[in-house]
C-alpha positions as CSV (number, residue, x, y, z in Angstrom):
1,M,80.9,136.8,134.2
2,Y,79.8,133.4,133.6
3,A,80.1,130.6,130.6
4,I,78.1,127.8,129.7
5,V,80.4,124.9,128.4
6,E,80.0,121.2,127.1
7,I,82.2,118.8,129.0
8,G,81.7,114.8,128.9
9,G,78.4,115.2,127.2
10,N,76.8,117.6,129.5
11,Q,76.3,121.4,129.6
12,V,77.9,123.1,132.8
13,K,77.2,126.8,133.9
14,I,80.7,128.1,135.3
15,E,82.1,131.3,136.7
16,K,85.7,132.1,137.5
17,G,86.6,130.5,140.7
18,S,84.1,127.9,140.9
19,D,84.1,124.2,141.4
20,I,82.6,121.7,139.0
21,A,82.2,117.8,139.2
22,V,82.3,116.3,135.9
23,N,82.6,112.8,134.4
24,R,85.9,111.2,135.1
25,L,88.8,112.7,132.8
26,A,92.0,110.7,131.8
27,R,94.3,113.4,133.5
28,K,96.3,113.3,136.2
29,E,95.5,115.7,139.3
30,N,97.1,119.1,140.0
31,S,97.3,119.4,136.2
32,D,95.9,122.3,133.5
33,F,93.2,121.5,131.5
34,K,91.6,123.8,128.8
35,I,87.6,123.3,127.4
36,S,87.4,124.6,124.0
37,H,83.6,123.8,124.0
38,V,82.2,126.8,125.3
39,L,78.4,127.2,124.1
40,F,77.7,130.9,125.5
41,A,79.3,133.5,127.6
42,K,77.9,136.8,129.7
43,K,79.7,139.6,130.9
44,G,77.9,142.4,132.4
45,N,74.9,143.0,130.1
46,A,76.8,141.6,127.0
47,Y,76.6,138.0,125.9
48,Q,77.8,135.7,123.4
49,A,76.0,133.0,121.7
50,G,77.7,130.2,119.8
51,N,76.8,128.5,116.7
52,P,76.9,125.5,118.0
53,Y,80.5,127.0,120.0
54,I,81.9,130.3,120.3
55,K,85.0,130.5,118.2
56,G,88.5,131.0,120.0
57,A,87.0,131.1,123.4
58,H,88.1,128.6,126.2
59,V,88.3,127.9,129.7
60,D,91.4,127.2,131.8
61,C,90.8,124.9,134.5
62,E,93.0,122.9,137.0
63,I,92.2,119.3,138.1
64,V,91.8,119.2,141.9
65,A,90.8,115.6,142.6
66,H,89.2,112.3,141.4
67,T,86.3,111.3,143.4
68,R,83.2,109.1,143.4
69,G,79.6,110.6,143.1
70,K,76.9,109.2,145.8
71,K,75.3,106.0,145.7
72,V,72.5,105.2,143.7
73,T,70.5,102.3,144.3
74,A,68.6,100.3,141.9
75,F,66.0,97.5,143.1
76,K,64.8,95.1,140.4
77,Y,61.6,93.2,141.2
78,K,59.3,91.2,139.4
79,R,56.1,89.8,141.2
80,R,55.0,86.4,141.9
81,K,58.2,85.3,140.3
82,S,60.4,85.3,143.5
83,Y,62.8,87.6,141.7
84,H,64.6,90.4,143.2
85,R,67.8,92.3,142.6
86,K,69.4,95.1,144.7
87,L,71.9,96.9,142.6
88,G,74.3,99.7,143.5
89,H,76.6,102.4,141.4
90,R,78.9,105.1,142.1
91,Q,80.1,107.4,139.3
92,D,83.5,108.3,138.9
93,L,84.0,112.0,138.9
94,T,86.7,114.6,138.5
95,V,86.6,118.0,140.4
96,L,87.4,121.1,138.2
97,K,88.5,124.6,139.5
98,V,87.8,127.2,137.0
99,K,91.0,129.7,137.0
100,E,90.0,132.0,133.8
101,I,87.3,132.4,130.8
102,H,88.6,133.6,127.7
103,V,85.8,134.9,125.4
């Protein structure tokens, strides 16, 4: 069984027992988290699609850790103007472990 959920403005495909990294959530580590924005769910040959969400469906998750993503480097440059800047960015992430999918 798998589901496609919307969390933090992104759509993520999840399965039971999988770990996903999403944008930072303002919750404590080792706490439970419920995602109620389930867009699509499939179990065997049967599937359900929401309009836009499936009514009554939710996913139970546990917040494993708060981490940071890989560093992204942006280099700005303007020719003949003696202008260049090197910028770096690391996204704050939250790692979720999927415990159960309820449809």
